[in-house]
matplotlib code that plots the C-alpha trace (Angstrom):
import matplotlib.pyplot as plt

x = [48.7, 48.7, 47.5, 44.4, 46.5, 49.6, 51.0, 52.7, 55.8, 55.6, 54.7, 52.2, 48.4, 46.3, 43.9, 40.3, 42.0, 41.5, 42.7, 42.7, 42.6, 43.3, 43.8, 43.1, 40.5, 39.7, 40.4, 38.8, 40.3, 38.6, 39.3, 38.0, 37.8, 37.5, 37.9, 37.6, 37.6, 37.9, 40.1, 42.7, 43.1, 43.0, 46.7, 48.2, 45.0, 45.0, 48.8, 48.1, 45.0, 46.6, 49.6, 46.8, 45.2, 48.7, 50.0, 49.4, 46.4, 45.6, 41.8, 38.6, 36.4, 36.8, 34.6, 35.2, 33.6, 31.9, 30.7, 33.8, 33.8, 32.5, 33.0, 32.9, 33.1, 33.5, 37.0, 36.7, 33.9, 36.0, 39.2, 36.9, 34.6, 38.4, 39.2, 36.1, 36.8, 40.0, 39.6, 36.8, 39.2, 41.7, 38.8, 37.4, 33.9, 33.8, 31.1, 30.3, 29.0, 27.6, 27.0, 24.6, 22.5, 24.4, 27.3, 25.7, 24.2, 28.3, 29.3, 26.4, 27.6, 31.2, 30.0, 28.0, 30.8, 33.2, 36.6, 38.7, 41.5, 45.2, 45.9, 48.7, 50.8, 51.8, 55.5, 57.4, 57.5, 60.5, 62.4, 62.7, 63.8, 66.4, 67.1, 67.4, 69.6, 72.2, 72.2, 72.6, 75.7, 76.8, 76.9, 78.5, 81.4, 81.9, 81.7, 84.0, 86.4, 86.6, 87.4, 90.0, 91.8, 91.6, 93.3, 96.0, 97.1, 97.4, 99.7, 101.8, 102.0, 103.5, 105.3, 106.6, 107.8, 109.2, 111.7, 112.4, 112.8, 113.7, 114.0, 110.7, 110.1, 109.1, 112.3, 110.8, 107.6, 108.5, 110.7, 107.9, 105.5, 108.2, 107.8, 104.6, 103.6, 106.1, 108.2, 105.2, 103.5, 106.1, 105.0, 101.5, 102.7, 105.1, 102.6, 100.3, 101.7, 103.7, 100.6, 98.9, 102.0, 101.8, 98.1, 98.7, 101.3, 99.4, 96.3, 98.8, 100.6, 97.0, 95.1, 98.6, 99.3, 95.8, 97.8, 101.1, 102.8, 103.4, 106.8, 105.1, 104.0, 107.0, 106.2, 102.6, 103.9, 106.8, 105.0, 101.7, 103.4, 106.4, 104.3, 100.5, 99.3, 102.7, 102.1, 98.3, 98.1, 100.3, 98.6, 95.7, 96.9, 98.3, 95.3, 93.6, 96.2, 97.8, 95.3, 92.9, 95.2, 95.9, 92.4, 91.6, 94.7, 93.9, 90.5, 90.9, 92.9, 90.5, 87.8, 89.8, 90.8, 94.3, 94.4, 92.6, 95.5, 98.1, 96.8, 96.5, 100.4, 101.5, 101.7, 100.4, 98.9, 100.0, 103.7, 103.1, 100.7, 100.3, 103.6, 105.6, 102.9, 102.8, 106.4, 106.8, 104.3, 105.9, 108.6, 107.6, 105.3, 107.9, 110.0, 107.2, 106.0, 109.9, 110.1, 106.5, 107.2, 110.0, 107.6, 105.6, 108.1, 109.2, 105.7, 105.5, 109.0, 108.3, 105.1, 106.7, 109.3, 106.8, 104.3, 106.7, 110.3, 111.6, 114.8, 115.5, 118.1, 116.0, 113.0, 115.2, 117.0, 113.2, 112.4, 116.0, 114.5, 110.9, 111.7, 113.5, 114.1, 110.6, 108.7, 110.4, 110.0, 106.5, 105.5, 107.3, 107.2, 103.1, 104.2, 104.9, 101.6, 99.5, 101.1, 100.4, 96.3, 96.4, 97.6, 95.8, 92.7, 93.3, 94.3, 91.7, 89.0, 91.4, 90.8, 87.1, 86.0, 83.7, 83.1, 81.6, 83.5, 81.0, 81.9, 86.1, 84.8, 82.9, 85.0, 87.8, 85.3, 84.9, 89.2, 89.5, 86.7, 88.2, 91.7, 90.9, 88.6, 91.2, 94.5, 92.5, 91.8, 95.1, 96.1, 94.1, 94.8, 98.5, 97.8, 96.5, 99.4, 101.8, 100.1, 99.7, 103.5, 104.5, 105.7]
y = [117.5, 114.3, 114.3, 111.6, 108.4, 109.3, 108.4, 111.1, 109.1, 109.7, 105.9, 105.2, 103.6, 101.6, 103.2, 103.4, 102.7, 104.7, 108.3, 111.2, 114.9, 117.0, 120.8, 124.0, 126.6, 129.8, 127.7, 125.0, 121.1, 119.7, 115.7, 114.5, 110.8, 109.0, 105.7, 101.8, 102.5, 98.4, 97.3, 96.0, 99.9, 101.1, 101.3, 104.4, 106.8, 105.6, 106.4, 110.1, 110.5, 108.8, 112.0, 114.6, 114.1, 113.6, 117.1, 120.9, 121.7, 125.4, 125.1, 125.8, 123.3, 120.3, 118.9, 115.3, 114.5, 110.9, 111.9, 110.6, 106.7, 104.4, 101.4, 101.4, 98.8, 98.4, 99.1, 102.1, 103.3, 102.5, 104.6, 107.6, 107.5, 107.3, 110.8, 112.4, 111.5, 112.2, 115.8, 116.2, 115.7, 118.3, 121.1, 120.9, 121.0, 117.8, 117.5, 114.6, 115.7, 113.4, 110.2, 108.0, 105.5, 102.7, 104.7, 106.1, 102.7, 101.7, 105.0, 104.1, 101.0, 102.0, 104.7, 102.7, 100.4, 103.0, 103.8, 100.4, 100.1, 99.7, 95.8, 95.3, 91.8, 90.0, 90.0, 86.4, 84.6, 86.2, 82.5, 83.1, 86.5, 85.6, 82.9, 85.0, 87.2, 84.6, 83.3, 86.8, 87.7, 83.8, 85.3, 88.3, 86.9, 84.0, 86.7, 88.7, 86.1, 85.0, 88.4, 88.6, 85.8, 86.8, 90.1, 88.2, 85.9, 88.8, 90.9, 87.5, 87.5, 91.1, 90.5, 87.4, 89.8, 92.3, 89.1, 88.5, 92.2, 94.1, 97.2, 97.1, 98.1, 101.5, 102.2, 105.8, 105.4, 102.0, 104.2, 107.0, 104.3, 102.9, 106.8, 106.8, 103.7, 102.9, 106.4, 108.5, 105.9, 105.8, 108.5, 106.9, 103.2, 104.4, 106.1, 103.4, 100.1, 102.2, 102.9, 99.7, 97.9, 100.0, 99.0, 95.4, 95.7, 97.7, 95.6, 92.0, 93.2, 93.9, 90.9, 88.4, 90.6, 88.1, 85.3, 86.2, 86.0, 89.5, 88.9, 87.2, 90.0, 90.7, 87.3, 88.4, 91.7, 89.5, 86.8, 88.8, 91.6, 89.5, 86.8, 88.9, 92.5, 94.3, 92.4, 92.8, 96.3, 97.8, 95.5, 97.1, 101.0, 100.4, 98.9, 101.8, 104.6, 103.0, 100.5, 103.7, 105.4, 103.1, 103.0, 106.7, 107.5, 104.8, 105.9, 108.8, 107.8, 105.8, 108.2, 110.9, 108.3, 108.3, 104.6, 104.7, 106.9, 104.8, 101.9, 103.8, 105.2, 101.0, 101.4, 98.7, 99.8, 96.5, 97.7, 101.2, 101.3, 97.9, 96.5, 99.4, 99.5, 95.9, 95.5, 98.7, 97.8, 94.0, 95.6, 98.3, 96.5, 93.9, 97.0, 98.5, 95.3, 95.3, 99.0, 98.4, 95.2, 97.5, 100.1, 97.8, 96.3, 99.8, 100.8, 97.3, 97.8, 101.6, 100.1, 97.3, 99.4, 102.2, 99.3, 96.5, 98.8, 96.3, 97.9, 97.8, 95.6, 93.0, 93.4, 93.1, 89.5, 88.4, 89.2, 87.7, 84.5, 84.9, 84.5, 82.7, 83.0, 81.5, 84.2, 86.9, 84.8, 84.2, 87.7, 89.2, 85.8, 87.3, 90.6, 90.0, 88.3, 90.8, 93.5, 91.6, 91.3, 95.2, 96.0, 93.7, 94.2, 98.2, 98.7, 95.7, 98.5, 101.7, 99.8, 98.7, 102.7, 104.1, 107.6, 109.1, 110.3, 108.9, 105.6, 106.6, 107.6, 104.1, 101.7, 103.3, 102.5, 98.7, 98.3, 99.4, 96.9, 94.6, 94.6, 94.4, 91.5, 89.4, 90.7, 89.3, 86.1, 85.7, 86.2, 83.6, 81.2, 81.6, 81.1, 77.6, 76.8, 77.6, 75.9, 72.8, 72.5, 72.8, 76.5]
z = [81.7, 80.2, 76.8, 75.5, 75.1, 76.7, 80.5, 82.4, 82.3, 78.4, 77.6, 75.1, 76.1, 74.3, 71.9, 74.1, 77.1, 80.3, 80.0, 82.9, 81.7, 84.8, 84.8, 86.9, 86.3, 88.2, 91.3, 89.7, 89.6, 86.3, 86.1, 82.6, 82.6, 79.3, 77.7, 78.7, 82.7, 83.2, 86.0, 83.2, 81.9, 85.9, 87.2, 85.1, 85.8, 89.3, 89.7, 88.3, 90.7, 93.9, 92.4, 92.5, 95.6, 97.5, 96.2, 96.5, 95.1, 94.6, 94.2, 96.1, 94.4, 91.7, 89.2, 88.0, 84.3, 83.7, 80.2, 78.5, 79.8, 78.0, 80.1, 83.7, 86.4, 90.2, 90.3, 88.1, 90.8, 93.8, 92.0, 91.7, 94.5, 96.8, 94.7, 95.2, 99.4, 99.3, 97.0, 99.7, 103.2, 101.3, 101.5, 97.9, 97.3, 94.8, 92.0, 89.7, 86.1, 83.8, 85.9, 84.3, 86.2, 86.3, 87.1, 89.8, 91.0, 91.5, 93.2, 95.5, 96.1, 96.8, 99.1, 101.2, 102.1, 102.3, 101.4, 101.1, 103.1, 101.5, 101.1, 103.9, 102.6, 106.1, 106.2, 106.2, 110.0, 112.1, 111.5, 108.2, 108.2, 110.3, 108.1, 105.3, 107.1, 107.6, 104.1, 102.9, 105.5, 104.2, 100.6, 101.1, 103.4, 100.4, 97.9, 100.1, 100.8, 97.2, 95.7, 98.5, 97.8, 93.8, 95.1, 97.3, 94.2, 92.1, 94.9, 94.9, 91.2, 91.0, 94.0, 92.1, 88.9, 91.7, 92.3, 89.0, 88.2, 90.9, 89.1, 89.1, 92.7, 93.5, 96.0, 96.8, 97.8, 99.7, 102.2, 102.3, 103.5, 106.0, 107.3, 107.6, 108.4, 111.3, 112.2, 112.6, 115.0, 116.9, 119.4, 119.8, 119.9, 122.7, 124.7, 124.7, 125.2, 128.1, 129.7, 129.0, 130.3, 133.3, 134.2, 133.7, 136.3, 138.8, 138.0, 138.2, 141.3, 143.5, 142.4, 142.8, 146.8, 147.8, 147.4, 148.5, 145.1, 144.0, 143.1, 140.4, 138.3, 136.4, 134.8, 134.6, 132.3, 130.5, 129.0, 128.6, 126.6, 124.4, 123.7, 122.7, 124.3, 122.7, 119.2, 119.0, 120.5, 117.8, 115.3, 116.4, 116.4, 113.0, 111.2, 112.4, 110.9, 108.6, 107.4, 106.7, 105.6, 102.4, 101.8, 101.5, 99.7, 96.9, 97.1, 96.1, 93.6, 92.3, 92.6, 90.7, 88.4, 88.3, 88.4, 85.5, 84.0, 85.2, 83.0, 80.6, 80.7, 80.8, 84.4, 87.2, 90.3, 91.7, 91.2, 91.9, 94.7, 96.5, 96.8, 98.5, 100.9, 101.9, 101.8, 103.9, 106.8, 107.0, 108.0, 110.5, 112.1, 113.3, 114.5, 116.0, 118.1, 119.4, 120.4, 121.9, 124.1, 125.1, 126.3, 127.9, 130.2, 131.0, 132.0, 133.8, 135.4, 136.7, 138.4, 140.2, 141.5, 143.0, 144.5, 145.5, 145.7, 143.3, 142.1, 138.6, 138.8, 139.6, 137.5, 134.7, 136.0, 137.2, 133.4, 131.8, 133.8, 132.9, 129.5, 126.7, 123.2, 121.8, 124.3, 122.2, 118.8, 118.6, 118.9, 116.4, 114.1, 114.1, 113.1, 109.1, 108.9, 110.4, 108.9, 105.1, 106.1, 107.2, 104.3, 101.8, 103.5, 103.2, 99.6, 98.4, 100.2, 98.2, 95.0, 95.8, 95.9, 93.4, 92.1, 94.8, 98.3, 100.4, 98.4, 99.9, 103.6, 103.7, 102.5, 104.8, 107.9, 106.2, 106.2, 109.6, 111.1, 108.8, 109.6, 112.9, 112.9, 110.8, 113.2, 116.1, 114.2, 113.5, 116.9, 118.4, 115.2, 115.6, 120.1, 119.1, 116.6, 119.5, 122.3, 120.1, 119.5, 122.8, 122.0]

ax = plt.figure().add_subplot(projection="3d")
ax.plot(x, y, z, "-o")
ax.set_aspect("equal")
plt.show()
């Protein structure tokens, strides 16, 4: 129960301001109103009375005592009348005590008008909400781009220091991450690209047969896989697998304050955590892409042999005639850039984790989505560039 001159939250009220003493005795709820019950002092006691009427009440009746009120206006009559109404709805018998004639007149007037409905402030128009969402999204994208540029600058600075002083490079983490992001991902990449190559060949043969051009299925498989699909599929797999692992690993270290411990020992987290991961992925993704291209061509070759009766020697000869150096080089040139994007996004998301496990999960999900999005955008930009220069 709040004492006189004091709010329930512990703050002090002005001397003589509206106060509310609440207690339960013999299953009777006593509400004693004292002080200046004018509109300027009503907010604290209004919150107290709302809390009473909305909570559990272990009482059968209620008494509201007006005898301690020094000043009374329409707003206070509304508050107390509403309190009596809500208590009555809860099944309590409500008695008003110490009400003078002027107070009774205001209470009767409020009672005749009924309990006022809560004021509902209309929301902004739909177009304002849409513009607001667009503005928030644009601002968030701008802040993220600014933060990412700063992070890339920090990584480039760390790489520059490593080039000047090769002894700073962490070879053991580098080899470890090459194994985790490259060798361990090889079975999944081989299986998926083999199946996708078979599906592309099957669908291409069916569609081209309509025009009597099923022999060009080989060209379709070779060009699609070597230029786009092999790299894109491998990058998406690596983003979902290795990019999320980078975020989870670094985020867990951040949550356990291991990164702060590194800084305390004079170790740079960029050198220890980020540079080895970026370097490892930039080497392993082109290798995985090359293997994915081979597996896609093998999957397509098996389907072509079954559906079109083309021998492996003829298939290999047609692949060789359909592609040139740049057909293979285009995919391999793009691979290191996509690897850098995946590694940078994953590492930055891990370093952005706060001190909760929920943050680790949220940032891991965010890093995968951003990596895949940026990989596709980067692939589109490269495709337009190579088309513009005639490659």
